[in-house]
Structures are given as C-alpha cells and as structure tokens.
C-alpha positions as CSV (number, residue, x, y, z in Angstrom):
1,X,-8.8,-5.6,23.1
2,X,-7.8,-5.3,26.7
3,X,-6.1,-2.5,28.6
4,X,-2.8,-4.1,29.3
5,X,0.1,-2.6,27.5
6,X,-1.8,-0.5,24.9
7,X,0.2,2.7,24.5
8,X,-2.7,4.4,22.7
9,X,-5.1,3.6,25.5
10,X,-2.7,4.6,28.2
11,X,-1.9,7.9,26.5
12,X,-5.6,8.7,25.8
13,X,-6.9,7.7,29.1
14,X,-3.9,8.5,31.3
15,X,-4.8,5.3,33.2
16,X,-3.6,6.1,36.7
17,X,-4.8,2.8,38.1
18,X,-3.6,2.7,41.7
19,X,-6.1,0.8,43.7
20,X,-5.6,-2.4,41.9
21,X,-2.5,-2.5,44.0
22,X,-3.3,-3.2,47.7
23,X,-0.5,-0.8,48.8
24,X,-1.8,1.7,46.3
25,X,0.7,1.9,43.5
26,X,-0.4,4.0,40.5
27,X,0.2,2.8,36.9
28,X,1.0,5.9,34.8
29,X,2.4,6.6,31.4
30,X,6.1,7.2,31.4
31,X,6.8,10.9,31.4
32,X,3.3,11.9,32.5
33,X,3.4,15.4,33.9
34,X,0.8,15.8,36.7
35,X,-1.7,18.6,36.5
36,X,-0.6,21.7,38.4
37,X,-2.7,22.0,41.5
38,X,-3.6,25.2,43.4
39,X,-2.9,24.4,47.1
40,X,-3.9,27.9,48.3
41,X,-7.1,26.6,49.9
42,X,-5.1,24.3,52.1
43,X,-2.3,26.7,53.0
44,X,-3.9,27.5,56.4
45,X,-4.6,24.0,57.4
46,X,-2.4,22.6,60.1
47,X,-0.5,19.4,59.2
48,X,-2.8,16.7,60.6
49,X,-0.3,15.4,63.2
50,X,-2.4,14.4,66.2
51,X,0.5,15.1,68.6
52,X,2.7,18.1,69.3
53,X,6.1,18.0,67.7
54,X,9.4,18.6,69.5
55,X,12.7,19.9,68.0
56,X,14.5,17.7,65.6
57,X,18.1,18.2,66.5
58,X,17.9,20.0,69.8
59,X,19.5,19.0,73.2
60,X,17.8,15.7,74.2
61,X,14.9,16.3,76.6
62,X,14.7,14.8,80.1
63,X,12.4,11.8,80.7
64,X,10.3,12.7,83.7
65,X,8.8,9.2,84.1
66,X,9.8,6.9,87.1
67,X,12.1,4.1,85.9
68,X,12.9,2.2,89.1
69,X,15.7,4.5,90.2
70,X,17.3,5.0,86.8
71,X,16.4,7.6,84.1
72,X,15.6,6.1,80.7
73,X,16.8,7.9,77.7
74,X,14.2,10.4,76.6
75,X,14.7,9.9,72.9
76,X,16.0,7.2,70.6
77,X,19.6,7.9,69.6
78,X,20.4,9.0,66.1
79,X,23.7,9.7,64.2
80,X,25.4,12.7,65.8
81,X,24.5,11.7,69.3
82,X,27.4,10.7,71.4
83,X,25.5,7.6,72.6
84,X,24.8,6.4,69.1
85,X,26.5,3.1,68.4
86,X,30.1,3.4,67.3
87,X,31.7,1.7,64.3
88,X,33.1,-0.9,66.6
89,X,29.7,-1.6,68.0
90,X,28.2,-2.0,64.5
91,X,31.1,-4.3,63.6
92,X,30.3,-6.6,66.5
93,X,26.7,-6.8,65.3
94,X,28.0,-7.6,61.8
95,X,29.9,-10.6,63.2
96,X,26.9,-11.7,65.2
97,X,24.8,-11.9,62.0
98,X,27.4,-13.6,59.9
99,X,28.6,-10.6,58.0
100,X,25.1,-9.6,56.8
101,X,25.0,-6.1,58.1
102,X,24.7,-3.6,55.2
103,X,25.4,0.1,55.3
104,X,22.4,2.1,54.0
105,X,22.8,4.6,51.2
106,X,20.3,6.8,49.3
107,X,19.9,5.5,45.8
108,X,20.9,8.8,44.2
109,X,23.7,9.7,46.5
110,X,26.6,8.1,44.6
111,X,25.5,9.0,41.1
112,X,23.8,12.4,41.4
113,X,25.6,14.1,44.3
114,X,29.1,14.6,45.6
115,X,32.5,13.8,44.0
116,X,31.2,10.5,42.6
117,X,28.4,12.1,40.7
118,X,28.0,10.8,37.2
119,X,25.7,12.7,34.8
120,X,24.9,9.7,32.6
121,X,24.1,7.4,35.6
122,X,22.1,10.1,37.2
123,X,20.1,10.7,34.1
124,X,19.4,6.9,33.9
125,X,18.2,6.9,37.5
126,X,15.9,9.9,36.7
127,X,14.2,7.9,34.0
128,X,13.5,5.1,36.5
129,X,12.5,7.3,39.5
130,X,8.8,7.0,38.8
131,X,9.0,3.2,38.9
132,X,8.9,1.2,42.1
133,X,11.4,-1.3,40.7
134,X,14.6,0.5,41.9
135,X,13.3,0.6,45.5
136,X,12.0,-2.9,45.8
137,X,15.3,-4.8,46.2
138,X,17.2,-2.2,48.1
139,X,17.7,-2.7,51.9
140,X,16.8,0.8,53.1
141,X,15.4,2.9,50.2
142,X,11.6,3.4,50.1
143,X,9.3,4.4,47.2
144,X,7.6,7.5,48.8
145,X,9.5,10.8,48.3
146,X,7.5,12.3,51.1
147,X,9.2,10.0,53.6
148,X,12.6,10.8,52.0
149,X,11.9,14.4,53.0
150,X,12.6,15.4,49.4
151,X,16.3,14.4,50.0
152,X,18.5,12.7,47.5
153,X,15.9,13.2,44.8
154,X,17.7,12.9,41.4
155,X,15.0,15.1,39.8
156,X,15.9,18.1,42.0
157,X,19.2,18.8,40.1
158,X,21.5,21.4,41.6
159,X,18.8,22.6,43.9
160,X,18.6,19.3,45.8
161,X,20.4,18.1,48.9
162,X,21.4,14.6,49.9
163,X,21.3,13.3,53.4
164,X,20.2,10.0,55.0
165,X,17.1,11.7,56.6
166,X,14.6,9.0,57.5
167,X,16.6,6.2,55.8
168,X,18.1,3.5,58.0
169,X,21.9,3.9,58.2
170,X,22.3,0.1,58.6
171,X,20.3,-2.9,57.7
172,X,20.5,-6.6,58.4
173,X,20.0,-8.9,55.5
174,X,17.7,-11.3,57.3
175,X,18.0,-15.0,56.5
176,X,16.0,-16.3,59.5
177,X,14.6,-15.8,62.9
178,X,18.1,-15.6,64.6
179,X,19.0,-12.6,62.5
180,X,15.8,-10.9,63.6
181,X,16.4,-11.8,67.2
182,X,19.9,-10.3,67.0
183,X,18.5,-7.1,65.5
184,X,15.8,-6.8,68.1
185,X,18.4,-7.3,70.9
186,X,20.8,-4.7,69.4
187,X,18.2,-2.0,68.9
188,X,16.9,-2.5,72.4
189,X,20.3,-2.5,74.1
190,X,21.5,0.5,72.2
191,X,18.3,2.6,72.4
192,X,17.9,3.0,68.6
193,X,14.8,2.7,66.5
194,X,14.1,-0.6,64.8
195,X,12.4,-0.7,61.4
196,X,11.4,-3.5,59.0
197,X,11.5,-3.4,55.2
198,X,10.5,-5.9,52.5
199,X,9.8,-3.9,49.4
200,X,9.1,-0.5,51.0
201,X,5.8,-0.4,49.1
202,X,4.2,1.9,51.7
203,X,2.9,5.4,51.9
204,X,2.7,5.8,55.7
205,X,6.4,5.8,56.4
206,X,6.2,2.5,58.3
207,X,9.3,0.9,56.8
208,X,11.8,3.6,57.6
209,X,13.0,5.8,60.4
210,X,15.8,8.2,61.2
211,X,18.8,6.5,62.8
212,X,17.2,3.1,62.8
213,X,18.5,-0.4,62.3
214,X,16.4,-1.9,59.5
215,X,15.5,-5.6,59.3
216,X,15.6,-6.3,55.6
217,X,13.1,-9.1,55.1
218,X,13.2,-9.3,51.3
219,X,15.2,-12.5,51.0
220,X,12.9,-14.7,53.0
221,X,11.5,-16.3,49.8
222,X,10.6,-19.8,51.0
223,X,7.3,-21.1,49.8
224,X,5.8,-24.4,50.9
225,X,2.6,-26.1,49.9
226,X,1.1,-28.0,52.8
227,X,-1.7,-30.4,53.6
228,X,-2.9,-28.5,56.7
229,X,-4.8,-30.1,59.5
230,X,-6.1,-28.2,62.5
231,X,-9.2,-27.9,64.6
232,X,-10.5,-25.1,62.5
233,X,-9.3,-26.0,59.0
234,X,-8.3,-29.1,57.1
235,X,-7.1,-28.7,53.5
236,X,-4.5,-27.2,51.2
237,X,-2.4,-24.3,52.5
238,X,0.7,-22.4,51.5
239,X,3.4,-21.1,53.8
240,X,5.1,-17.9,52.7
241,X,8.3,-16.3,53.9
242,X,8.1,-12.6,54.8
243,X,9.9,-11.6,51.6
244,X,7.6,-13.3,49.2
245,X,5.8,-10.9,46.8
246,X,2.3,-11.3,45.2
247,X,3.5,-12.3,41.8
248,X,5.8,-15.0,43.4
249,X,2.9,-16.3,45.6
250,X,0.4,-16.5,42.7
251,X,2.9,-18.4,40.5
252,X,3.8,-20.9,43.2
253,X,0.1,-21.5,43.9
254,X,-0.6,-22.0,40.2
255,X,2.2,-24.5,39.9
256,X,0.6,-26.6,42.6
257,X,-2.9,-26.4,41.0
258,X,-4.0,-23.8,43.6
259,X,-5.0,-20.2,44.0
260,X,-4.6,-18.0,47.0
261,X,-5.9,-14.5,48.0
262,X,-3.3,-11.8,47.5
263,X,-3.0,-8.2,46.5
264,X,-3.3,-6.8,43.0
265,X,0.1,-5.2,42.8
266,X,2.7,-7.8,41.8
267,X,5.4,-6.1,43.9
268,X,3.6,-6.1,47.2
269,X,4.8,-8.4,50.0
270,X,2.2,-10.9,51.1
271,X,3.0,-11.7,54.7
272,X,4.5,-8.7,56.4
273,X,2.5,-5.7,55.5
274,X,-0.4,-6.5,53.2
275,X,-1.9,-9.4,55.1
276,X,-1.7,-8.0,58.7
277,X,-3.4,-4.8,57.5
278,X,-6.4,-6.7,56.2
279,X,-5.4,-7.1,52.5
280,X,-7.9,-6.9,49.6
281,X,-7.4,-8.4,46.2
282,X,-9.1,-9.8,43.1
283,X,-10.2,-13.0,44.9
284,X,-11.5,-11.3,48.0
285,X,-15.1,-11.5,46.9
286,X,-14.6,-15.2,46.4
287,X,-12.8,-16.1,49.6
288,X,-12.4,-13.0,51.8
289,X,-9.7,-10.5,52.8
290,X,-6.1,-11.6,53.2
291,X,-6.6,-11.6,57.0
292,X,-9.5,-14.0,56.6
293,X,-7.1,-16.6,55.1
294,X,-4.6,-16.8,58.0
295,X,-3.9,-20.1,59.6
296,X,-0.5,-19.6,61.3
297,X,2.2,-17.0,61.9
298,X,5.8,-17.4,62.8
299,X,6.9,-14.3,64.6
300,X,9.8,-12.9,66.6
301,X,8.7,-10.8,69.6
302,X,10.3,-7.8,71.2
303,X,12.0,-10.1,73.6
304,X,13.6,-12.0,70.8
305,X,11.4,-15.1,71.3
306,X,10.2,-17.1,68.3
307,X,6.5,-17.9,68.6
308,X,3.9,-19.7,66.6
309,X,0.6,-17.9,66.6
310,X,-2.6,-19.8,65.6
311,X,-6.2,-19.7,66.7
312,X,-5.3,-22.1,69.5
313,X,-1.7,-21.2,70.3
314,X,-0.9,-17.6,71.3
315,X,-4.4,-16.9,70.0
316,X,-4.4,-13.3,71.1
317,X,-1.3,-12.6,69.0
318,X,-2.8,-14.5,66.1
319,X,-6.0,-12.4,66.3
320,X,-4.0,-9.1,66.3
321,X,-1.8,-10.1,63.4
322,X,-5.0,-11.0,61.3
323,X,-6.0,-7.5,60.5
324,X,-4.7,-5.3,63.3
325,X,-1.8,-3.7,61.4
326,X,1.7,-4.5,60.3
327,X,5.1,-4.4,61.9
328,X,3.8,-3.6,65.3
329,X,3.3,-6.7,67.5
330,X,6.5,-8.4,66.4
331,X,8.4,-9.4,63.3
332,X,6.6,-11.8,61.0
333,X,9.0,-14.4,59.6
334,X,6.3,-16.4,57.8
335,X,2.6,-16.7,57.4
336,X,0.5,-19.8,56.4
337,X,-2.7,-19.2,54.5
338,X,-5.6,-21.2,53.1
339,X,-5.3,-22.3,49.4
340,X,-8.1,-23.2,47.0
341,X,-8.4,-25.5,44.0
342,X,-7.6,-23.6,40.9
343,X,-9.7,-23.4,37.7
344,X,-11.0,-21.1,35.1
345,X,-11.6,-17.4,35.8
346,X,-13.7,-15.0,33.8
347,X,-12.5,-11.5,33.4
348,X,-13.6,-8.2,31.8
349,X,-12.2,-4.7,31.1
350,X,-13.6,-1.6,29.6
351,X,-12.7,2.0,28.9
352,X,-14.6,5.2,28.0
353,X,-14.0,8.9,28.2
354,X,-15.9,11.9,29.4
355,X,-17.3,13.6,26.3
356,X,-20.5,14.6,27.9
357,X,-20.2,15.5,31.7
358,X,-23.9,14.8,32.4
359,X,-23.8,11.4,30.8
360,X,-20.3,10.6,32.2
361,X,-21.2,11.2,35.9
362,X,-24.5,9.5,35.3
363,X,-22.5,6.4,34.2
364,X,-20.5,6.5,37.4
365,X,-23.7,6.7,39.4
366,X,-25.1,3.8,37.4
367,X,-22.0,1.7,38.1
368,X,-22.4,2.1,41.8
369,X,-26.1,1.4,41.6
370,X,-25.4,-1.8,39.7
371,X,-22.8,-2.8,42.3
372,X,-25.7,-3.2,44.7
373,X,-27.3,-5.8,42.5
374,X,-24.0,-7.5,41.7
375,X,-23.2,-7.6,45.4
376,X,-26.4,-9.6,46.1
377,X,-26.7,-11.7,42.9
378,X,-23.0,-12.3,42.1
379,X,-21.3,-12.1,45.5
380,X,-18.1,-13.8,44.3
381,X,-17.5,-11.1,41.6
382,X,-14.7,-8.6,42.3
383,X,-14.0,-5.4,40.3
384,X,-11.6,-2.5,40.3
385,X,-12.5,0.7,38.4
386,X,-10.2,3.8,38.1
387,X,-11.7,7.1,37.0
388,X,-10.9,10.8,36.9
389,X,-12.8,13.7,35.4
390,X,-11.6,12.6,32.0
391,X,-11.9,8.8,31.8
392,X,-13.4,5.7,33.3
393,X,-11.3,2.5,33.2
394,X,-12.8,-0.8,34.4
395,X,-9.3,-2.2,35.0
396,X,-10.5,-5.7,35.7
397,X,-13.5,-7.7,36.7
398,X,-12.9,-11.2,38.3
399,X,-15.4,-14.0,38.5
400,X,-13.8,-17.3,39.5
401,X,-15.1,-20.6,38.1
402,X,-17.5,-18.9,35.7
403,X,-18.1,-18.8,32.0
404,X,-17.9,-15.8,29.7
405,X,-21.7,-15.9,29.5
406,X,-22.2,-15.8,33.3
407,X,-19.9,-12.8,33.6
408,X,-21.6,-10.9,30.8
409,X,-24.9,-11.6,32.4
410,X,-23.6,-9.9,35.6
411,X,-22.4,-6.9,33.7
412,X,-25.2,-6.6,31.1
413,X,-27.4,-4.1,33.1
414,X,-24.4,-1.6,33.3
415,X,-23.6,-2.0,29.6
416,X,-27.3,-1.3,28.9
417,X,-27.0,1.8,31.1
418,X,-24.1,3.0,29.0
419,X,-26.1,2.6,25.8
420,X,-29.0,4.6,27.2
421,X,-26.5,7.4,28.1
422,X,-25.1,7.3,24.5
423,X,-21.6,6.3,25.8
424,X,-19.6,4.1,23.5
425,X,-16.6,2.3,25.1
426,X,-13.2,2.9,23.4
427,X,-12.2,-0.6,24.5
428,X,-14.0,-3.6,25.9
429,X,-13.0,-7.2,26.4
430,X,-14.3,-10.4,28.0
431,X,-11.8,-13.2,28.5
432,X,-11.7,-16.5,30.3
433,X,-8.4,-17.7,31.6
434,X,-7.6,-21.3,32.5
435,X,-6.2,-20.4,35.9
436,X,-6.3,-17.4,38.2
437,X,-2.6,-16.7,37.6
438,X,-3.2,-16.5,33.9
439,X,-6.2,-14.2,34.5
440,X,-4.0,-12.0,36.7
441,X,-1.3,-11.7,34.1
442,X,-3.8,-11.0,31.4
443,X,-5.3,-8.0,33.1
444,X,-2.3,-6.6,34.9
445,X,1.3,-6.1,33.9
446,X,4.6,-6.5,35.8
447,X,6.3,-3.7,33.9
448,X,3.8,-1.1,34.8
449,X,5.2,2.3,35.6
450,X,4.1,2.9,39.2
451,X,4.0,6.5,40.3
452,X,5.7,6.9,43.7
453,X,5.1,10.7,44.1
454,X,1.5,10.4,45.2
455,X,-0.6,11.1,48.3
456,X,-3.5,8.7,48.8
457,X,-6.5,8.2,51.1
458,X,-9.6,6.1,51.2
459,X,-13.0,5.5,52.7
460,X,-15.0,2.3,53.0
461,X,-18.4,3.0,51.5
462,X,-21.2,1.0,53.1
463,X,-24.1,-0.5,51.2
464,X,-26.5,2.0,52.8
465,X,-24.8,4.9,51.0
466,X,-25.6,3.4,47.6
467,X,-29.3,3.7,48.1
468,X,-31.3,6.0,45.8
469,X,-31.8,8.8,48.3
470,X,-28.1,9.0,49.4
471,X,-26.1,8.0,46.3
472,X,-26.4,11.3,44.5
473,X,-24.8,13.1,47.4
474,X,-21.8,10.7,47.2
475,X,-21.4,11.1,43.5
476,X,-21.7,14.9,43.7
477,X,-19.0,14.9,46.4
478,X,-16.7,13.0,44.1
479,X,-17.5,15.2,41.2
480,X,-16.9,18.3,43.2
481,X,-13.5,17.2,44.2
482,X,-12.7,16.1,40.6
483,X,-13.7,19.5,39.2
484,X,-11.8,21.5,41.8
485,X,-8.7,19.3,41.4
486,X,-8.2,18.2,37.8
487,X,-5.5,15.8,38.8
488,X,-7.6,13.9,41.3
489,X,-7.9,10.1,40.7
490,X,-10.5,7.8,42.2
491,X,-10.8,4.0,42.4
492,X,-13.7,1.9,43.3
493,X,-12.7,-1.6,44.5
494,X,-15.7,-3.7,45.1
495,X,-15.6,-7.0,47.0
496,X,-18.3,-8.6,49.1
497,X,-16.4,-9.5,52.2
498,X,-19.4,-9.7,54.6
499,X,-19.3,-12.5,57.2
500,X,-22.0,-14.3,55.3
501,X,-20.1,-14.3,52.1
502,X,-16.7,-15.1,53.6
503,X,-18.1,-17.7,56.0
504,X,-16.5,-16.5,59.3
505,X,-18.0,-14.9,62.4
506,X,-17.7,-11.4,63.9
507,X,-14.7,-11.1,66.1
508,X,-12.9,-14.1,64.5
509,X,-10.1,-11.7,63.6
510,X,-9.1,-8.0,64.0
511,X,-10.2,-6.8,60.6
512,X,-11.8,-3.4,60.8
513,X,-15.6,-4.1,61.3
514,X,-16.6,-1.5,58.7
515,X,-15.3,-3.9,56.0
516,X,-18.1,-6.3,56.6
517,X,-20.7,-3.7,55.6
518,X,-18.8,-2.4,52.7
519,X,-20.1,-2.2,49.1
520,X,-16.8,-0.9,48.0
521,X,-13.6,0.8,49.0
522,X,-13.2,4.2,47.5
523,X,-9.5,5.2,47.0
524,X,-8.5,8.6,46.0
525,X,-5.2,10.4,45.4
526,X,-3.4,13.2,43.7
527,X,0.0,13.1,41.9
528,X,2.5,15.8,42.6
529,X,5.5,16.9,40.5
530,X,8.7,15.0,41.2
531,X,10.6,18.3,41.7
532,X,7.9,19.9,43.8
533,X,9.1,21.8,46.9
534,X,8.7,20.3,50.3
535,X,5.9,22.8,51.1
536,X,3.9,21.6,48.2
537,X,4.2,18.0,49.3
538,X,2.9,18.9,52.7
539,X,0.0,20.8,51.2
540,X,-0.8,17.7,49.1
541,X,-1.0,15.7,52.3
542,X,-3.4,18.2,53.9
543,X,-5.5,18.3,50.8
544,X,-6.1,14.5,50.9
545,X,-7.0,14.7,54.5
546,X,-9.6,17.4,53.7
547,X,-11.1,15.0,51.1
548,X,-11.3,12.3,53.8
549,X,-13.2,14.7,55.9
550,X,-15.9,15.0,53.2
551,X,-16.4,11.2,52.8
552,X,-16.2,10.7,56.6
553,X,-19.1,13.1,57.0
554,X,-21.2,10.8,54.6
555,X,-20.2,7.6,56.5
556,X,-20.5,8.2,60.2
557,X,-19.2,5.3,62.3
558,X,-17.4,3.9,59.2
559,X,-13.7,3.6,58.6
560,X,-10.8,3.4,56.2
561,X,-8.3,0.8,55.1
562,X,-5.1,1.3,56.9
563,X,-2.7,0.1,54.2
564,X,-4.0,2.8,51.8
565,X,-4.5,5.6,54.4
566,X,-2.9,8.8,55.5
567,X,-0.4,8.7,58.4
568,X,-1.7,11.7,60.3
569,X,-5.5,11.7,60.2
570,X,-6.6,12.9,63.7
571,X,-9.1,10.2,64.4
572,X,-7.0,7.4,63.0
573,X,-7.7,5.0,65.9
574,X,-11.4,4.9,65.1
575,X,-11.1,5.1,61.4
576,X,-8.4,2.4,61.0
577,X,-9.2,0.0,63.9
578,X,-12.7,0.8,65.1
579,X,-14.1,-1.1,68.1
580,X,-11.0,-3.4,68.0
581,X,-8.6,-0.8,69.1
582,X,-8.7,-1.3,72.9
583,X,-8.2,-5.0,72.6
584,X,-5.4,-4.5,70.1
585,X,-3.7,-2.0,72.4
586,X,-3.7,-4.5,75.3
587,X,-2.1,-7.2,73.1
588,X,0.5,-4.6,71.9
589,X,1.3,-3.9,75.6
590,X,1.6,-7.6,76.4
591,X,4.0,-8.6,73.6
592,X,5.9,-5.3,73.3
593,X,5.8,-3.6,76.7
594,X,8.7,-1.3,75.9
595,X,7.1,-0.3,72.6
596,X,10.2,-1.2,70.6
597,X,8.1,-1.5,67.4
598,X,6.8,1.8,66.1
599,X,4.8,2.8,63.1
600,X,2.8,5.8,62.1
601,X,-0.9,5.3,62.9
602,X,-0.1,1.9,64.4
603,X,-1.8,0.6,67.6
604,X,-0.1,2.1,70.6
605,X,2.0,4.5,68.5
606,X,0.9,7.4,70.7
607,X,1.4,5.6,74.0
608,X,5.1,6.1,74.6
609,X,6.7,7.8,71.5
610,X,6.2,10.8,69.3
611,X,8.1,11.8,66.2
612,X,10.2,15.0,66.7
613,X,9.1,16.3,63.3
614,X,5.6,17.6,62.7
615,X,5.6,15.8,59.4
616,X,6.1,12.4,61.0
617,X,9.8,12.3,60.5
618,X,12.8,12.8,62.8
619,X,13.9,11.0,66.0
620,X,11.4,9.3,68.4
621,X,11.1,10.9,71.8
622,X,9.1,9.9,74.8
623,X,5.8,11.7,75.2
624,X,6.4,12.5,78.9
625,X,9.9,14.0,78.2
626,X,10.4,17.6,79.3
627,X,12.0,19.9,76.6
C-alpha cells in the first residue's frame, strides 16, 4: 500500500507534503482547516523588510541622482499616474505583438464581486481556491494570497474587496523571442515594471508586480531531444521551452527512453524559475541539482537582444543563470539540459503517527542519523520526508537503476530503529518501476490539492550538524517549534549533491556553495486560514522568519534555498547566494544596467529600486529619491 490517493491515510495523517515540490506546494486534504495559531509572540516583530518603505500612493518623489542633464522618473508608473500608458499606447503594443496582449483580471472579480457576481460560480471557485490548478494557466493570477494582498479572495465573502493590487494589468501571450523583445522595449520606454509568469508557482512574489506588463511564458511548450556535442559534454540532451512544466518534461524524456532532473511538483516550470534557482528533485542525488544539468540557455536581455549562453559563449551569463536566481538577468526563452538513459527505479514510502512522543521524536533523530550512512554508502539515493507533531510520512525514496533488495538494504537500519522504538508503520511499500516517469507517477499525484495559503522557509543542514554531539540540539529545536505551533510542518529533502557525487568542480556554476556540504534541506511552513485578516498573514511571515533565525544560529556560514525562502529575510544576500553574490551582482549590472528586471531577494534588487510597501508590494521607486 502506498500513500498516493488513499483518503484514509490522507485524513489520518493530514499529509501536508510540500517539499516534494521544488517551489514548495503543499498537498493537503480538501477542506482541511488549519490549526489556529497564536501570533501574539510575533506581534512586536518588525516585518523583515531590509529597506525602508515609502508611501504607496503619494505624490511621486524626486530623483536626486545625476542623469546627464535630465531627471529620470523617480518611480515606475502605475495605473492612476498621468504618465501611465494610455489605452491607445497599449493598443499599439497589441498590434506589435500580433494581437496577443491580454488584459489582466483577478480570478474572482467577475464571479464574486460587482454587478457580474454569480453565487454559484463563486461557490465553485471557492472549492478550487486551495488548488494551484486555477492559477497555473492564467496570464496574471498567482497562487500566493499574500502577494494578492488578500484582495479578490472568494473566501472573504462580503468582507472582501477586489482590486488589481499586485497583479499585472496587461500581459503578452509570448510565442517567441520577438514578443519578449517587444515587451522589454515597451516597459523600458514607458517606465513601467516588467514581470514574468509561467505558472506563478512562487511564494516570493517574483512573478507579479503592481502596474506591470507581464510576459506570460506559459505557452512556450516546445521540447526537442538532441544529440548534443560541445567541448564539455557529448551525449543526449533535451531542450525545453520556458513554459514546459515538470510533468511534461518527464513524459517527453520517457518517450525518448531518457530521464532528466526536474522538480517534484508536476506543475512547476522547468526552465524559467526552478532551474536558475538551483532546483532539487528526486534524481538530484543521482545526477545533481537542476543547475548542474545546464548546457545552454536562449535568453532575451534588457536591451532586447537574443543571446545564447553556454560555458564558452557568453559564459558569464551562463554561469549566473545556472543557480544565481530566476527572472533577473534576462528572460529565458529555453534551456537545454543533460539527459540520461532511462531504466528501472526502486521506490519506497512509509507512514507512522505519534502515539508516544519520546519514541516519535527518537525516530526522527534516528532517520537523520541514518541519512549520514545513506549519504556515504548509497549516495545516489534521494528521499523526501514530511512530518509534523502528529505524523511522519516518508513520501518517497528514489534509487535509480536498483533492485527492491538493494533499496531495502539501504533502509533496513532505519526500519530496525523503528522496531526498537516499538513504532509500527500504518503503511509501507517498496516498489520498482520500469522507468523514472512511472516511478514518479506511482509516488506522486497530479490531482493533489496544493495549499496556496502558506508561508514557507528553509535551511540547508550540513553533514556536520548530524553528528552525535550536535544532532540532539537540531531535533530539539524542531520539536520546540512543533510543540509551540501545532500547525507547523517540516520536510527533510535529502540529496547528496556534493561536487564528488555530482562530478563537477567548485565554481563551475553559481549554485549556493552551502548545497555542496548539505546532508539535507529542511523545509518548514505554517498554513493560515483562507479568510485570515491581512495582519495575521503578515504575522505568519514574521513567525517563519523567526524560525529561520533559530536554524541559522545552528548553521553559521550556511544558507537557504532561494526558491523556497522568505522574501524579506534581512541577510538574504549571504543566505541565498553566499560567496557568489559579488560576482553575480557584476553580471547583473553588465546585462541589465538599468535594472529593468526586478524580483524580491534577487541579486541587485536593492541597488536601484525599493518597493513602496513595507510588505514588498506597491510601486517601485528609486532608492535615492527624495520624498
């Protein structure tokens, strides 16, 4: 019996399995009501914005910087400003892009608000609101209610309000590089913000922005299998358009007799966000992180130029795109990655509950202890475990090109630990699939309900912290958070992505160096009610940052995975980019000297611009502007 699709297991365990998705999407039972959390301890904490915030809709400030005799606009224009593009101007852009300009609209606006409100349609949307599916194919809507500012939320009823907020008023349905170049030129000439969206599967607010023009990349679905030949690599490869999602990539690779490294969530986009952020998945222990697979990028720069970036052509840009963050150095049109011969994959899943706290937390400590042995003896084995104070779910274990017996040998010491602790699993399964895609489908499910109303953070846990003298402190820290916050969810994602195991050299890409010493990635999060007031959502953000503080204290000099991080952690440069930051900043300045591309916690994001809202929302204004 495995964990996929079993209602009894999902209800019993409340399997909030979020880290199996690289962009951290939580699988929850439909109708699950999050535990009420007391945010009183976090009421006095300042929202962790590392810059001062200016007014949202005040008179535009004056830019005090020298601009060669002319004064640059101090802020990006937003609707309501007299300088914001007129309807005639937008119409000209629409003609330029062949009629593919789309007017953005909040999903709930036409069915839950105003004169077009329809009670039945609104109720139907309410039932889908905790799925990512309604947001994925939409040109401007995003899955995180935090970045919607609680606006146009169908769950709010008569107490809600509906406005565009951070959503882009217009989007270009991108079909190729020329559409992107037109959007880049338009945003630059009209002094408006430019954003990019494939699926909007993001918790840092990087795929949306008030008043922006969105580049909707979702329809770039081309997939090509290649016989690639370069100085550094000769072999099979796959080229993915920027709109290709994980499930599509895995299926195409399988059809060609191949497997590729991708994320664990089927809905995540491969090329644009997941991969440039580093990207971990079920095959990372076997082959490396997503960024370790890159061979070539096709990208449109801030000047509208189409460039090819490889280790030998525009090599600095290639280096930055291979782990240095997404949507910040240009607009990725496609990425070409290594592919590997497919074959059988052994998998395993397990579930038990907390009926004896001493034994339960002893089992969690035992699993981390056994990961040290697995890391050394079975370095190609990947695992993802979700746990709370109530249950432990080994969502999946992946060991490519192995037999059932080999996998069970790797896990036998931990199963023996459970017996000694008198813990009997409620469910347990070993299964060998003929291909990786079959393995993936067996242990995951496309129709999972993915909780969108969640705040997440993470910390990369080094091997040194899993030693006998230090491990109890780590486990006690997790347990303390869990007992103080019953709704807390933790995930251990273990992949050996050391340079020795991956087969590359230090500095070969811009992946955060802390990854190479990692025993596992510890994700953590807390759900929040869908009709929670804005103050509660902000308190939830502050709470997660306070948890990061605790784990950061245990891992000095370490880091966090940017794709599953908070947007406003004060030391984000060190935590998300480490020693690579200065080099990345110089590449950002070279290819985007006017800082057209902006994202929260992105390299250079605090060089020119700051958000006018203390919560990361609002218009962008220049840092040297005088209010």
